[in-house]
C-alpha positions in Angstrom: 0.0 0.0 0.0 1.3 3.4 -0.9 1.4 6.0 1.8 1.1 9.7 1.5 4.0 11.7 2.9 3.7 12.9 6.4 2.2 16.4 6.7 4.6 18.8 8.3 4.1 22.5 9.0 6.1 24.4 11.6 4.0 25.8 14.5 4.5 26.5 18.2 3.1 23.8 20.4 3.9 23.2 24.1 2.6 21.6 27.2 2.2 24.6 29.5 -0.9 26.6 30.0 1.2 29.7 30.4 1.4 31.5 27.1 4.8 32.9 27.8 6.5 29.5 28.2 7.0 29.1 24.5 9.4 32.0 24.5 11.9 29.5 26.0 11.8 27.3 23.0 14.5 27.9 20.5 12.7 26.1 17.7 9.0 25.4 17.1 7.8 21.8 17.2 6.8 20.4 13.8 3.1 20.2 13.2 1.8 16.6 13.4 -1.8 16.0 12.1 -1.6 12.5 10.9 -1.7 11.3 7.3 -4.6 11.3 4.9 -4.9 10.5 1.2 -7.6 12.1 -0.9 -7.0 12.2 -4.7 -8.4 15.2 -6.4 -8.5 16.8 -9.8 -7.0 20.1 -8.4 -3.6 21.3 -9.2 -0.8 19.1 -8.0 0.7 22.1 -6.2 -2.2 22.3 -3.8 -2.4 18.6 -3.0 -0.4 18.8 0.3 -2.4 21.8 1.4 -5.7 20.1 0.6 -4.7 17.0 2.6 -3.5 19.1 5.5 -6.9 20.8 5.5 -8.6 17.4 5.4 -6.5 16.1 8.3 -7.6 19.2 10.4 -11.2 18.5 9.4 -10.9 14.8 10.6 -9.7 16.1 14.0 -12.6 18.6 14.2 -10.2 21.6 14.1 -13.0 23.3 12.3 -11.8 26.9 12.2 -8.3 25.9 11.1 -9.6 23.5 8.5 -12.0 26.1 7.0 -9.2 28.6 6.6 -7.0 25.9 5.1 -9.6 24.9 2.5 -10.1 28.6 1.7 -6.4 29.0 1.1 -6.6 26.0 -1.3 -9.5 27.6 -3.1 -7.6 30.8 -3.4 -4.5 29.1 -4.8 -6.5 27.0 -7.3 -9.8 28.7 -8.4 -10.8 25.6 -10.3 -10.6 23.3 -7.3 -14.4 22.7 -6.6 -13.7 20.1 -3.9 -12.0 22.8 -1.8 -15.5 24.5 -1.5 -16.8 21.2 -0.3 -14.1 21.3 2.4 -15.2 24.7 3.5 -18.8 23.6 3.8 -17.8 20.4 5.6 -15.8 22.6 8.1 -19.1 24.5 8.9 -21.2 21.3 9.3 -19.5 19.6 12.4 -22.0 16.7 12.5 -21.3 15.4 16.0 -21.5 18.9 17.6 -24.4 21.4 17.8 -26.0 22.1 14.4 -24.5 25.0 12.5 -25.8 28.5 13.2 -27.8 30.4 10.7 -24.8 32.2 9.3 -22.8 29.0 9.1 -25.7 27.3 7.3 -26.0 30.1 4.8 -22.2 30.1 4.1 -22.1 26.3 3.9 -25.0 26.3 1.4 -23.3 29.0 -0.7 -20.0 27.0 -0.8 -21.8 23.8 -1.8 -23.8 25.7 -4.5 -20.6 27.2 -5.8 -18.9 23.8 -6.0 -21.8 22.4 -7.9 -22.0 25.3 -10.3 -18.3 25.0 -11.1 -19.1 21.6 -12.7 -15.4 20.7 -12.1 -13.6 17.7 -10.7 -14.0 14.0 -11.1 -17.3 12.1 -10.8 -16.2 10.9 -7.4 -15.6 14.5 -6.2 -19.0 15.6 -7.5 -20.6 12.8 -5.6 -19.0 14.0 -2.3 -20.3 17.6 -3.1 -23.8 16.4 -4.0 -24.0 14.3 -0.9 -23.2 17.4 1.2 -25.8 19.4 -0.7 -28.4 17.0 0.8 -27.6 18.6 4.2 -27.6 22.2 3.2 -30.2 22.2 0.4 -33.3 23.0 2.4 -31.9 24.2 5.7 -34.5 27.0 6.1 -37.4 24.5 6.2 -36.1 21.2 7.3 -34.9 20.2 10.8 -31.2 19.5 11.4 -31.8 15.9 12.3 -33.8 15.2 9.1 -31.1 16.9 7.0 -28.4 14.9 8.7 -30.3 11.7 7.9 -30.5 12.7 4.3 -26.8 13.4 4.2 -26.1 9.9 5.7 -28.2 8.3 3.0 -26.4 10.2 0.4 -23.0 9.2 1.8 -24.2 5.6 1.9 -24.6 5.9 -1.9 -21.2 7.5 -2.3 -19.6 4.6 -0.3 -21.4 2.0 -2.4 -20.4 3.7 -5.6 -16.8 3.9 -4.5 -16.1 0.7 -2.5 -12.3 1.1 -2.6 -12.3 4.7 -1.7 -11.4 4.8 1.9 -12.4 8.5 2.4 -15.9 7.7 1.1 -16.2 4.8 3.7 -14.8 7.0 6.5 -17.2 9.9 5.9 -20.1 7.5 5.6 -19.1 5.9 9.0 -19.0 9.4 10.5 -22.5 10.1 9.2 -23.7 6.8 10.8 -22.3 7.8 14.2 -23.7 11.3 13.9 -27.2 10.0 13.2 -27.2 7.2 15.8 -30.5 7.5 17.8 -29.6 8.2 21.5 -32.4 5.8 22.5 -30.8 2.9 20.6 -29.1 1.0 23.4 -28.1 -1.7 20.9 -25.8 0.9 19.2 -26.6 -0.4 15.7 -25.2 2.6 13.9 -22.0 2.7 16.0 -21.4 -1.0 15.4 -21.9 -0.7 11.7 -19.5 2.3 11.7 -16.8 0.4 13.6 -17.1 -2.5 11.1 -16.3 -0.1 8.4 -13.5 1.8 10.2 -11.6 -1.0 11.9 -10.2 -2.7 8.8 -9.1 0.6 7.3 -7.5 1.6 10.6 -5.3 -1.5 10.4 -4.3 -0.4 6.9 -3.9 3.3 7.6 -2.8 3.5 11.3 -1.7 7.2 10.9 -5.1 8.4 9.6 -6.5 10.8 12.3 -10.2 10.3 11.4 -10.1 6.6 11.8 -8.9 6.6 15.4 -11.1 9.7 16.2 -14.3 8.2 14.8 -13.7 4.8 16.4 -13.5 6.5 19.8 -16.9 8.1 19.1 -18.3 4.8 17.8 -17.2 3.1 21.0 -18.2 5.9 23.4 -20.8 3.8 25.4 -20.7 1.6 28.4 -21.2 -1.5 26.2 -18.5 -0.8 23.6 -15.9 1.2 25.4 -13.4 -1.7 26.0 -13.1 -2.0 22.2 -12.1 1.6 22.0 -8.8 1.4 24.0 -6.6 0.8 21.0 -7.9 3.8 19.1 -7.8 5.9 22.3 -4.1 5.0 23.0 -3.3 5.8 19.3 -5.1 9.0 18.5 -3.1 11.5 20.7 0.1 10.1 19.1 -1.3 10.4 15.5 -2.3 14.1 15.8 -0.7 15.6 18.9 -0.8 19.1 17.3 -4.6 19.2 17.7 -6.1 19.8 21.2 -9.1 17.8 20.3 -7.0 14.8 19.5 -5.3 15.0 22.9 -8.7 15.2 24.6 -10.7 12.5 22.7 -9.0 9.5 24.3 -10.5 10.6 27.6 -14.0 9.7 26.3 -13.0 6.0 26.4 -11.0 6.5 29.7 -14.0 8.1 31.3 -16.3 5.2 30.2 -13.8 2.7 31.7 -13.1 4.6 34.9 -9.4 5.1 34.0 -9.1 8.4 35.9 -5.3 8.8 35.8 -5.4 8.4 32.0 -8.3 10.8 31.6 -6.5 13.4 33.8 -3.3 13.1 31.7 -5.3 13.4 28.4 -7.2 16.4 29.5 -4.2 18.2 31.0 -2.5 17.9 27.7 -5.5 19.0 25.7 -6.1 22.0 28.0 -2.6 23.2 27.7 -2.5 22.9 23.9 -5.9 24.6 23.6 -4.8 27.4 25.8 -1.7 27.9 23.8 -3.6 27.9 20.5 -6.3 30.2 21.8 -9.1 27.6 21.4 -11.4 28.6 24.3 -14.1 26.0 23.5 -11.7 23.1 23.5 -10.0 24.4 26.6 -13.3 24.5 28.5 -14.3 21.1 27.2 -11.1 19.6 28.5 -11.4 21.4 31.8 -14.9 19.9 32.4 -13.7 16.4 31.7 -10.7 17.1 33.9 -12.8 18.3 36.8 -14.9 15.2 36.5 -11.8 12.9 36.5 -10.3 14.7 39.5 -13.4 14.3 41.5 -13.7 10.6 40.6 -10.0 10.0 41.5 -10.4 11.5 45.0 -8.6 14.8 44.2 -11.1 17.4 45.1 -8.5 20.1 45.7 -7.3 19.8 42.1 -10.9 20.0 40.9 -11.3 23.2 43.0 -8.3 24.6 41.3 -9.7 24.0 37.8 -13.0 25.8 38.9 -10.9 28.6 40.4 -9.0 28.9 37.1 -12.4 29.0 35.3 -13.5 32.1 37.3 -10.4 33.9 36.1 -11.1 33.3 32.4 -12.7 36.6 31.3 -14.1 35.1 28.1 -15.9 32.2 29.8 -18.5 31.1 29.6 -19.0 31.8 25.9 -22.4 31.8 24.3 -21.3 28.8 22.1 -23.2 25.8 23.5 -20.3 23.5 24.2 -18.3 26.2 26.0 -21.3 27.4 28.0 -22.2 23.8 29.0 -18.7 23.0 30.2 -18.3 26.3 32.1 -21.6 25.9 33.8 -21.2 22.2 34.6 -17.8 22.5 36.4 -18.9 24.5 39.5 -22.1 22.4 39.6 -20.1 19.2 39.6 -17.8 20.5 42.3 -20.6 21.5 44.6 -22.9 18.5 44.2 -20.3 15.8 44.3 -18.8 17.3 47.4 -22.3 17.7 48.9 -21.6 21.4 49.5 -25.3 22.2 49.6 -24.9 25.9 50.6 -22.6 26.5 47.6 -25.0 24.5 45.3 -27.9 26.7 46.4 -26.0 29.9 45.7 -25.1 29.2 42.0 -26.4 31.4 39.2 -26.7 30.5 35.5 -24.6 32.5 33.1 -26.4 35.2 31.2 -28.2 34.1 28.0 -27.8 30.5 28.8 -29.5 27.9 26.7 -32.3 26.2 28.6 -30.4 22.9 29.0 -27.4 24.8 30.4 -29.4 26.9 32.8 -31.3 23.8 33.9 -28.1 22.4 35.5 -27.9 25.4 37.8 -31.6 25.4 38.7 -31.3 21.7 39.5 -28.2 22.2 41.7 -30.0 25.0 43.6 -33.1 22.8 44.1 -30.9 20.0 45.4 -28.8 22.3 47.5 -31.9 23.7 49.3 -33.7 20.4 49.7 -30.7 18.4 50.9 -29.5 21.3 52.9 -32.6 21.3 55.0 -34.8 23.9 53.3 -37.6 21.7 51.9 -40.0 24.6 50.9 -37.5 26.8 49.1 -36.8 24.7 45.9 -40.2 25.5 44.5 -38.9 28.5 42.5 -36.1 26.5 41.0 -38.5 23.7 40.1 -40.6 26.3 38.3 -37.6 27.4 36.3 -36.7 23.9 35.5 -40.3 23.4 34.2 -39.9 26.5 32.0 -36.6 25.1 30.6 -38.4 21.9 29.8 -41.3 23.7 28.0 -38.8 25.8 26.0 -37.0 22.7 24.8 -40.2 21.0 23.9 -41.4 24.0 22.0 -38.5 23.9 19.6 -38.5 20.1 19.3 -35.3 19.5 21.2 -36.5 16.1 22.6 -33.0 14.9 23.7 -32.4 17.7 26.0 -36.0 17.9 27.1 -35.6 14.3 28.3 -32.4 15.2 30.2 -34.2 18.2 31.9 -37.2 16.0 32.7 -34.8 13.7 34.6 -33.4 16.7 36.5 -36.9 17.7 37.5 -37.8 14.2 38.8 -34.5 14.2 40.8 -35.1 17.6 42.3 -38.7 16.7 43.2 -37.6 13.5 44.8 -35.2 15.1 47.2 -37.8 17.7 48.1 -40.3 14.9 48.8 -37.7 13.0 50.9 -37.0 16.1 53.0 -40.7 16.6 53.5 -41.0 13.0 54.7 -42.8 11.6 51.7 -40.1 8.9 51.2 -42.0 6.4 49.1 -42.9 9.0 46.6 -39.3 10.1 46.6 -38.1 6.6 45.8 -40.6 6.2 43.0 -39.6 9.5 41.5 -35.9 8.7 41.6 -36.4 5.3 40.2 -38.4 6.8 37.3 -35.6 9.3 36.7 -33.0 6.5 36.7 -34.9 4.3 34.3 -35.4 7.3 32.0 -31.8 8.4 32.1 -30.4 4.8 31.6 -32.5 4.5 28.4 -30.8 7.3 26.6 -27.1 7.7 25.7 -25.2 10.8 26.7 -23.8 13.2 24.1 -20.1 13.8 23.7 -20.5 17.3 25.2 -20.4 15.9 28.7 -18.5 13.1 30.5 -21.8 12.1 32.1 -24.6 13.3 34.4 -23.4 15.4 37.3 -24.5 12.5 39.5 -26.3 9.6 37.8 -29.9 9.3 38.9 -29.4 5.6 39.8 -26.5 6.6 42.1 -28.8 9.1 43.7 -31.4 6.4 44.2 -28.8 4.4 46.0 -28.0 7.3 48.3 -31.6 7.8 49.1 -32.1 4.1 49.9 -29.0 4.1 52.1 -30.5 7.1 54.0 -33.7 5.2 54.4 -31.8 2.3 56.0 -32.4 -0.1 53.1 -28.8 -1.3 52.4 -29.8 -4.3 50.4 -31.8 -2.2 47.9 -29.1 0.5 47.9 -26.3 -2.0 47.1 -28.3 -3.3 44.1 -28.8 0.3 42.8 -25.2 1.3 43.3 -23.9 -1.9 41.6 -26.3 -1.3 38.6 -25.1 2.3 38.4 -21.5 1.1 38.3 -22.2 -1.0 35.2 -23.1 2.2 33.4 -20.3 4.3 34.9 -17.5 2.1 36.2 -15.4 3.3 39.2 -17.5 6.4 39.9 -16.4 7.4 43.4 -19.8 8.2 44.8 -21.3 4.9 43.7 -18.3 2.9 44.9 -18.4 4.6 48.3 -22.1 4.1 48.7 -21.9 0.4 47.7 -19.1 -0.2 50.2 -21.2 1.4 53.0 -24.2 -0.7 51.9 -22.2 -3.9 51.8 -20.7 -3.2 55.2 -24.1 -2.6 56.7 -25.2 -6.0 55.3 -22.2 -7.7 56.8 -21.0 -8.6 53.3 -17.2 -8.2 53.9 -16.2 -9.9 50.7 -18.1 -7.5 48.5 -17.0 -4.5 50.6 -13.3 -5.6 50.2 -13.7 -6.0 46.4 -15.3 -2.6 46.1 -12.7 -0.9 48.3 -10.0 -2.3 46.1 -11.7 -0.6 43.1 -12.0 2.6 45.0 -8.3 2.7 45.9 -6.9 1.2 42.6 
């Protein structure tokens, strides 16, 4: 098999979060993005630049890839596929749907590529497939357009069975359109079947390792993702997202030290490159991992650093979610109910972001001994739910509904209505377990089933509590709260063998 030459471009890249540290480097580190091969009909002189742009795209370095594709288009005005690249950089299928301006620009770029009537038949198929996403964006919902794009990419893959990029982009489309309620993970399994053989053939391709991690990002499949996770940060270490992505698998498996190292590196690189969104995303995963590994002081420092970041939280959803979730995680996991009750949502928060704070406040007041005061926050949670339902955002509506049930349950428990509280938390746990999380978060602040175990332990029902904690650990291995609760429940039952086994997990 022929291999493309490694892509090299000099750039400054370091491991410190302090911007001034790179002044001590006498020479910049070569850029390492991995290796991709994408034959085009464009001028030979722009081939390396096009493949560099594509490597950036495969690592979701969207702003950089967009600019790189624009540079290619400027250098070769007849390169229609470069305009496809610009539009792909604006699509970001696994993230929030593009904004109105991004949609308009993406549609314009695809239309330009089509009207140029240039390139090979294969290139035109890629362009026309992407047109399926942008074509009717003013009238059709993002999820429906993503499904149409996936169907179009399926046809491209069928028509070009030996074209690895066609297969890779089709696999990505399958992952992006996987229903969150499909606990059988059919799309993800189909995508991994496509990607794994190509990964063995092209081990330096950034998209293959990246998309395998996304395909395996579930409790069921995570063990299969370790190889890709270990590889990706070495394939494209110049991209902060590539340094972070392995932690998705590490989080699923409870490998907290690995997750910490991954996100420390990603945070440092993102800070150095001025990528606020990626920095905040890594910080959220880092906060989560610190808390699970029993390092609350380190988690406190991350949240303290967050408060010094003048540009955070940004209005962009991923950034706002991470910046809001971090202090909530710290307060709730440490059971600092006074702090939880005093939190405020950032201005102009999306309803699913603000809901985290209203939930934390409701729990803080109920579990802090103020059973009557959470009503206002429950009302705000209900308003968030209504807003999400009104725009058809059913995924996040479900997540907020879970938060409402949890908050109601703890209020009921404080009021003495313990049976209703147990029923509410059990309903929340069943609802939460039936839906997969999105990549924006390492997981719920505290899983509903883990909370159910806590409540049952408070009610002196250690046998039931142990069952719920152990079930919670199948979904989120080595979560500290669930392990500690299960140890306490086992000890109360006199089950020293189970308690010893669980304690080994906690201290491992």
